[in-house]
Backbone bond lengths (Angstrom), bond angles and torsions (degrees), N, CA, C in turn:
res aa  C-N    CA-C-N  psi(-1)  N-CA   C-N-CA  omega(-1)  CA-C   N-CA-C  phi
1 X - - - 1.464 - - 1.500 111.73 -
2 X 1.315 118.86 147.36 1.487 119.35 176.65 1.567 109.94 -64.29
3 X 1.295 113.45 151.95 1.467 121.11 178.03 1.517 111.94 -69.41
4 X 1.288 117.73 -15.78 1.475 122.96 -173.82 1.547 108.25 -118.69
5 X 1.327 117.26 157.18 1.440 123.45 175.93 1.532 111.64 -81.18
6 X 1.295 117.08 -11.40 1.481 118.77 179.78 1.463 112.22 -65.90
7 X 1.302 115.80 152.74 1.450 123.85 170.61 1.510 107.19 -68.97
8 X 1.320 120.29 117.90 1.433 123.31 -167.86 1.537 110.41 -107.16
9 X 1.338 114.57 119.97 1.474 121.13 174.22 1.482 108.69 -105.00
10 X 1.317 117.99 122.44 1.482 121.10 178.96 1.535 107.41 -93.03
11 X 1.297 115.69 125.23 1.467 121.28 177.30 1.581 108.47 -95.04
12 X 1.300 115.50 121.60 1.468 121.15 173.34 1.486 110.52 -111.66
13 X 1.291 118.50 119.10 1.441 122.27 -170.89 1.544 112.51 -108.52
14 X 1.335 112.60 153.20 1.465 117.62 177.97 1.535 112.48 -100.16
15 X 1.336 115.20 2.80 1.479 119.60 -179.33 1.505 111.84 -143.09
16 X 1.281 118.27 135.08 1.462 121.71 -178.81 1.586 110.65 -131.48
17 X 1.298 115.23 15.34 1.531 118.99 -177.51 1.534 105.43 -70.83
18 X 1.358 110.93 156.21 1.470 118.59 171.15 1.490 109.23 -59.42
19 X 1.343 117.88 131.13 1.473 124.44 -178.43 1.505 114.01 76.89
20 X 1.296 119.66 21.11 1.457 122.59 -178.07 1.466 111.61 -64.68
21 X 1.308 117.28 128.80 1.533 122.02 176.92 1.495 109.69 -62.73
22 X 1.287 116.67 -34.80 1.453 118.05 -177.37 1.523 112.86 -74.73
23 X 1.289 115.15 -33.48 1.489 118.54 170.10 1.514 112.45 -63.57
24 X 1.323 116.77 -33.97 1.491 122.75 175.52 1.522 108.88 -62.42
25 X 1.352 115.78 -41.11 1.520 118.51 176.51 1.541 110.13 -60.13
26 X 1.314 115.58 -43.41 1.478 116.23 -179.13 1.532 110.48 -63.53
27 X 1.347 116.48 -44.96 1.487 119.90 176.51 1.524 110.14 -55.70
28 X 1.288 117.23 -45.40 1.449 119.88 -179.79 1.550 111.95 -64.31
29 X 1.356 114.76 -37.22 1.507 116.74 179.58 1.556 109.94 -65.36
30 X 1.313 117.65 -32.48 1.488 120.05 175.35 1.525 109.51 -60.77
31 X 1.344 115.32 -45.93 1.461 121.15 -179.34 1.525 112.56 -62.76
32 X 1.349 115.57 -36.61 1.468 121.66 -169.19 1.551 112.62 -97.98
33 X 1.318 116.64 -3.79 1.465 117.38 -177.35 1.503 113.53 -59.59
34 X 1.330 117.08 137.25 1.492 118.18 -179.19 1.520 108.22 -65.50
35 X 1.369 114.24 162.66 1.449 120.30 -179.95 1.544 110.38 -56.09
36 X 1.339 117.33 138.55 1.441 121.46 -179.69 1.445 114.93 83.02
37 X 1.378 116.89 4.45 1.474 121.42 179.52 1.511 107.89 -114.82
38 X 1.379 115.36 132.08 1.458 120.20 177.85 1.481 109.41 -119.91
39 X 1.365 114.71 128.77 1.480 120.03 176.16 1.528 107.19 -96.44
40 X 1.324 116.01 123.07 1.457 121.33 176.60 1.531 106.38 -121.36
41 X 1.332 116.77 160.20 1.446 116.64 175.57 1.535 108.83 -136.50
42 X 1.311 111.11 170.67 1.495 119.79 179.29 1.507 107.14 -138.11
43 X 1.362 113.20 131.26 1.458 120.23 -175.35 1.535 109.19 -80.28
44 X 1.247 117.20 104.75 1.457 121.63 -173.83 1.552 111.84 -73.39
45 X 1.348 116.49 -10.83 1.497 118.08 176.32 1.523 112.59 -65.79
46 X 1.335 117.20 -15.22 1.413 120.13 -176.22 1.559 111.49 -85.14
47 X 1.351 114.73 -11.05 1.428 120.91 -172.93 1.558 111.25 -89.83
48 X 1.346 120.60 126.71 1.475 118.16 -179.99 1.509 111.40 -70.19
49 X 1.350 114.65 161.45 1.472 119.39 174.92 1.520 109.92 -55.45
50 X 1.312 116.53 142.09 1.473 119.06 178.04 1.514 111.26 -59.91
51 X 1.311 118.40 131.80 1.412 122.91 -178.11 1.507 105.94 -150.19
52 X 1.303 117.45 126.51 1.437 125.04 -176.17 1.542 110.29 -63.73
53 X 1.287 118.81 -30.95 1.450 123.44 178.27 1.518 110.74 -70.01
54 X 1.323 115.23 -42.32 1.440 118.73 175.30 1.534 111.26 -60.31
55 X 1.275 113.36 -45.97 1.521 119.90 -178.94 1.507 112.02 -62.30
56 X 1.329 117.49 -40.56 1.445 122.95 -177.86 1.555 107.61 -70.37
57 X 1.266 119.77 -25.17 1.480 120.71 177.16 1.551 111.37 -84.07
58 X 1.299 114.34 -7.79 1.541 118.58 -178.03 1.502 107.06 112.49
59 X 1.298 116.17 133.11 1.461 121.75 -175.25 1.516 108.98 -56.41
60 X 1.375 117.12 129.11 1.472 120.34 173.49 1.567 111.40 -57.49
61 X 1.263 117.64 157.67 1.476 120.56 -174.70 1.559 112.20 -56.15
62 X 1.399 118.74 -42.44 1.490 115.11 178.28 1.503 113.21 -63.16
63 X 1.315 117.09 -30.54 1.449 118.08 178.52 1.544 111.12 -72.90
64 X 1.302 115.69 -39.54 1.486 120.24 173.89 1.494 110.21 -57.02
65 X 1.344 115.35 -46.29 1.478 118.85 179.46 1.552 114.72 -64.09
66 X 1.318 114.52 -38.09 1.489 118.91 174.89 1.509 109.60 -63.89
67 X 1.304 119.05 -47.06 1.474 119.94 -177.16 1.503 110.86 -63.15
68 X 1.333 115.11 -38.96 1.496 118.13 176.40 1.533 113.09 -63.48
69 X 1.307 113.98 -42.18 1.489 117.25 177.72 1.503 110.83 -60.72
70 X 1.330 117.72 -41.56 1.491 119.66 -178.91 1.545 106.88 -67.96
71 X 1.294 121.07 -44.68 1.450 122.21 177.24 1.511 115.20 -60.21
72 X 1.292 116.52 -37.59 1.449 122.22 -178.80 1.556 112.73 -72.87
73 X 1.361 115.56 -22.98 1.472 119.30 -177.06 1.502 111.93 -76.23
74 X 1.314 115.10 153.30 1.423 120.49 174.00 1.557 111.82 -88.69
75 X 1.292 114.21 -21.93 1.486 121.27 -179.14 1.522 108.91 -163.17
76 X 1.307 116.11 163.93 1.429 123.52 177.24 1.548 113.47 -113.55
77 X 1.316 116.51 141.15 1.469 121.46 169.24 1.530 104.91 -116.57
78 X 1.298 116.66 107.29 1.451 123.80 -177.32 1.547 107.10 -93.77
79 X 1.335 115.08 119.28 1.487 120.37 -169.17 1.539 107.08 -120.25
80 X 1.347 115.52 107.30 1.448 119.01 -170.75 1.550 115.19 -121.88
81 X 1.348 116.78 131.56 1.463 117.69 162.79 1.518 108.18 -78.21
82 X 1.329 116.04 -170.32 1.460 119.09 178.66 1.535 108.06 -133.18
83 X 1.325 115.06 121.09 1.455 120.59 178.04 1.501 107.81 -114.26
84 X 1.292 115.31 123.09 1.504 119.67 176.42 1.493 111.70 52.50
85 X 1.385 114.02 42.24 1.507 120.34 179.78 1.566 112.54 64.37
86 X 1.346 115.63 26.84 1.442 116.64 -179.42 1.504 112.10 -150.09
87 X 1.340 113.37 -178.76 1.484 122.52 -177.49 1.579 108.68 -80.10
88 X 1.283 118.57 138.76 1.493 124.42 177.65 1.501 107.95 -59.30
89 X 1.313 117.45 145.83 1.451 124.46 178.14 1.491 111.28 -58.80
90 X 1.329 119.23 -42.33 1.483 122.74 -173.90 1.486 109.72 -60.49
91 X 1.306 117.35 -36.94 1.442 123.60 -177.06 1.542 109.82 -73.74
92 X 1.359 115.09 -47.12 1.463 116.71 -179.01 1.535 108.69 -64.20
93 X 1.313 119.66 -36.05 1.439 121.26 -179.78 1.531 109.84 -62.43
94 X 1.299 117.36 -40.44 1.505 120.77 -179.53 1.552 109.21 -66.04
95 X 1.316 114.71 -41.21 1.476 117.72 177.78 1.534 110.71 -66.62
96 X 1.309 117.77 -37.14 1.417 120.39 -179.70 1.531 112.15 -62.42
97 X 1.341 114.84 -47.97 1.504 120.63 179.27 1.549 108.74 -62.23
98 X 1.358 114.66 -40.23 1.490 116.02 -175.96 1.524 112.27 -71.03
99 X 1.332 118.05 -14.34 1.406 122.59 -178.22 1.549 111.57 -88.44
100 X 1.341 116.07 -3.42 1.470 118.41 -176.65 1.479 110.83 -94.31
101 X 1.321 122.81 131.09 1.488 123.62 -6.78 1.547 104.26 -114.60
102 X 1.273 116.68 130.80 1.492 122.30 178.36 1.521 109.84 -64.34
103 X 1.411 120.19 139.21 1.451 126.86 8.77 1.489 113.73 -92.83
104 X 1.310 120.73 2.25 1.473 120.09 179.54 1.471 114.65 -87.44
105 X 1.380 118.10 6.63 1.428 123.86 -177.85 1.498 109.30 -59.32
106 X 1.364 117.68 144.75 1.490 122.41 -178.38 1.520 111.44 -60.20
107 X 1.295 116.29 -30.39 1.460 119.01 -173.21 1.579 111.94 -84.12
108 X 1.308 115.21 -15.09 1.481 119.16 -175.59 1.529 108.95 -62.91
109 X 1.340 114.04 131.26 1.546 121.50 178.14 1.542 111.19 71.31
110 X 1.392 117.71 5.55 1.454 116.20 -178.13 1.529 110.22 -80.47
111 X 1.346 117.91 133.55 1.410 124.23 176.45 1.513 110.38 -67.40
112 X 1.321 121.31 136.51 1.437 123.44 -175.38 1.551 111.30 -142.26
113 X 1.277 116.14 144.80 1.484 123.61 168.96 1.529 109.33 -123.52
114 X 1.288 118.12 148.64 1.435 123.19 -177.43 1.492 111.21 -121.01
115 X 1.330 116.94 126.66 1.438 119.86 173.94 1.600 107.53 -133.00
116 X 1.319 115.39 174.06 1.436 115.47 176.16 1.591 111.34 -179.31
117 X 1.336 112.03 157.11 1.450 119.97 179.34 1.482 112.60 -133.34
118 X 1.332 116.55 147.57 1.441 122.38 178.57 1.491 111.13 -149.10
119 X 1.303 117.57 147.36 1.518 119.44 173.32 1.505 111.79 -67.25
120 X 1.357 116.38 -21.07 1.476 120.41 -177.11 1.535 112.75 -78.65
121 X 1.317 114.57 -166.29 1.507 118.33 -174.05 1.495 113.06 -101.52
122 X 1.298 118.59 -6.88 1.452 122.29 -176.55 1.506 115.16 -73.62
123 X 1.309 116.87 -20.59 1.443 122.77 -177.27 1.493 113.02 63.46
124 X 1.346 118.57 24.62 1.430 127.99 -175.65 1.558 114.91 61.94
125 X 1.298 113.62 26.66 1.494 120.30 -178.81 1.555 110.80 -55.88
126 X 1.310 117.60 -46.78 1.460 120.34 -173.29 1.510 108.87 -73.41
127 X 1.315 118.26 -41.40 1.489 119.22 178.11 1.476 108.99 -62.61
128 X 1.349 120.39 -45.14 1.428 123.40 -178.64 1.539 112.47 -61.36
129 X 1.322 116.48 -37.45 1.491 119.95 175.40 1.503 109.90 -60.05
130 X 1.323 116.06 -45.12 1.491 121.47 -178.74 1.535 109.86 -64.19
131 X 1.382 115.72 -44.66 1.460 118.26 -179.78 1.539 111.23 -62.46
132 X 1.321 116.04 -40.01 1.451 118.94 179.01 1.562 109.67 -61.67
133 X 1.319 115.65 -43.25 1.463 118.50 179.55 1.540 109.83 -65.39
134 X 1.311 117.41 -41.31 1.482 118.71 178.49 1.524 112.66 -62.60
135 X 1.310 116.66 -46.10 1.446 121.78 -178.92 1.514 110.63 -64.52
136 X 1.306 115.99 -38.11 1.488 119.42 177.36 1.479 112.20 -62.98
137 X 1.316 114.19 -38.79 1.530 119.77 179.51 1.528 109.62 -67.20
138 X 1.298 118.77 -33.36 1.429 120.67 -176.64 1.541 113.97 -80.61
139 X 1.324 117.58 -7.58 1.421 123.88 -176.95 1.487 115.58 91.83
140 X 1.332 117.32 0.87 1.471 119.30 172.21 1.538 110.52 -69.09
141 X 1.274 119.58 162.29 1.458 124.78 -175.62 1.504 107.51 -118.72
142 X 1.374 117.36 111.00 1.454 121.42 -179.53 1.478 110.08 -88.86
143 X 1.322 117.16 126.10 1.482 118.65 177.75 1.479 114.58 -66.66
144 X 1.274 116.25 144.74 1.479 120.71 179.00 1.488 113.37 -93.04
145 X 1.331 119.36 5.07 1.416 124.57 -175.58 1.562 111.26 -73.49
146 X 1.338 116.18 -157.59 1.475 120.43 -176.24 1.548 108.67 -57.13
147 X 1.366 112.41 147.52 1.459 117.21 176.76 1.523 106.78 -130.97
148 X 1.307 112.81 -173.65 1.469 119.92 -179.28 1.524 109.84 -147.73
149 X 1.365 116.78 112.01 1.461 120.64 173.53 1.513 105.47 -121.29
150 X 1.309 116.62 99.74 1.465 122.27 -174.81 1.449 110.62 -94.59
151 X 1.411 115.20 110.95 1.452 122.31 175.04 1.511 109.69 -93.34
152 X 1.324 115.15 157.50 1.520 119.73 175.97 1.525 110.39 48.38
153 X 1.367 111.16 49.51 1.474 117.82 -172.69 1.523 114.45 -57.66
154 X 1.302 117.58 -28.10 1.451 120.93 -176.62 1.559 111.49 -62.89
155 X 1.295 117.98 -15.57 1.449 122.13 178.77 1.530 109.48 -82.94
156 X 1.311 118.08 -15.50 1.462 118.30 -171.19 1.579 111.98 -130.20
157 X 1.331 113.90 1.15 1.480 118.59 175.77 1.535 107.50 -131.61
158 X 1.291 115.70 125.91 1.454 121.57 -178.28 1.506 108.01 -131.06
159 X 1.346 114.88 128.93 1.497 122.45 179.33 1.488 113.15 48.44
160 X 1.305 117.91 44.47 1.439 122.95 178.78 1.524 116.61 76.05
161 X 1.341 116.30 15.77 1.459 118.65 -175.05 1.549 106.14 -129.47
162 X 1.362 114.71 130.56 1.440 120.74 176.34 1.565 106.68 -75.40
163 X 1.342 113.20 116.47 1.515 117.62 -175.62 1.519 113.34 -99.20
164 X 1.293 116.63 -10.56 1.470 119.79 -177.76 1.473 110.36 -87.43
165 X 1.358 117.64 123.41 1.443 123.24 178.44 1.548 110.86 -63.70
166 X 1.333 115.78 -38.98 1.410 120.70 -179.27 1.534 111.72 -62.42
167 X 1.314 118.13 -42.18 1.451 123.82 177.03 1.518 111.62 -65.29
168 X 1.365 114.59 -41.94 1.462 119.61 177.92 1.509 109.93 -61.77
169 X 1.352 115.70 -40.68 1.486 118.24 176.66 1.549 113.88 -62.42
170 X 1.351 116.82 -39.01 1.407 122.57 179.05 1.521 109.00 -65.84
171 X 1.305 116.61 -41.95 1.472 119.42 179.77 1.549 112.60 -66.36
172 X 1.289 114.40 -39.90 1.474 120.12 176.10 1.495 109.54 -61.21
173 X 1.322 118.83 -40.45 1.473 123.17 179.95 1.509 111.75 -62.86
174 X 1.388 115.96 -37.67 1.451 121.43 179.30 1.569 108.48 -63.77
175 X 1.316 116.16 -48.40 1.409 120.52 179.20 1.570 113.54 -60.31
176 X 1.253 115.73 -43.32 1.492 120.79 176.17 1.504 112.18 -62.97
177 X 1.386 115.48 -36.45 1.435 117.91 177.50 1.515 113.54 -66.60
178 X 1.360 117.05 -38.44 1.424 120.78 173.62 1.494 111.73 -57.35
179 X 1.298 118.81 -49.01 1.455 123.24 -176.23 1.516 110.89 -67.12
180 X 1.322 117.17 -43.51 1.501 120.44 177.86 1.546 111.08 -61.09
181 X 1.325 115.77 -43.14 1.489 118.24 178.98 1.539 108.49 -61.62
182 X 1.263 118.58 -48.57 1.434 123.48 -176.56 1.553 109.92 -60.75
183 X 1.352 116.75 -38.86 1.465 120.77 176.37 1.469 112.64 -63.33
184 X 1.384 118.66 -38.60 1.478 123.10 -178.59 1.554 106.50 -68.53
185 X 1.291 117.09 -38.60 1.500 119.51 178.78 1.556 108.64 -62.50
186 X 1.353 114.61 -45.08 1.487 119.06 -176.69 1.556 109.04 -62.70
187 X 1.350 117.80 -41.30 1.415 121.24 -176.48 1.525 112.15 -68.49
188 X 1.321 116.43 -35.47 1.423 117.88 -177.64 1.610 112.81 -92.42
189 X 1.327 112.09 -7.71 1.481 116.71 179.05 1.526 111.66 74.65
190 X 1.342 116.51 15.83 1.453 119.35 -176.31 1.555 108.76 -94.64
191 X 1.341 109.02 167.88 1.526 113.15 171.83 1.488 105.74 -76.43
192 X 1.348 116.21 174.83 1.477 122.15 -176.44 1.517 109.41 -57.22
193 X 1.336 114.07 135.68 1.440 120.80 175.81 1.484 109.10 -130.12
194 X 1.295 115.70 148.21 1.461 121.05 -179.41 1.536 110.00 -60.23
195 X 1.301 118.73 141.99 1.404 122.46 -176.64 1.468 110.74 -111.41
């Protein structure tokens, strides 16, 4: 269980570079989170590449920490750039470890939303499609509600801050959709369902 009573959304990012547009989205999500909602993140750079031999010897400490962070969260916010029309390796690696071992995997039945930003024109469409497929395969449940595919992000993010009110509104809608979907699941006593 989380150490706090807040509804906890774990942000998993595909970019950690200085000036990352996707890190700016996470920062904005912290500012825009509804009352009672906490946005936390986990630095996936600490996690070794998935290796069956490592796993057989016992999950390394960073992997244990990642799995615990996923378990403790009420939902995931997966934040991806797009590299060569695909999902960054660091993000896929984090998802791969979190999926071990189904059906007891920490990510199984976890509610998730996908957003992303890129300086290009695709708006991370291709990366988000791949992330959706990956999450579906792991047993996570991706919400069908509002999303965010931010193209030409440099026009709307300056010095690590999302400056566009329209984009901030879209991000707030994503967060609200996560919480509403989780509330519906709690009311019906069901596992996570797409909203």
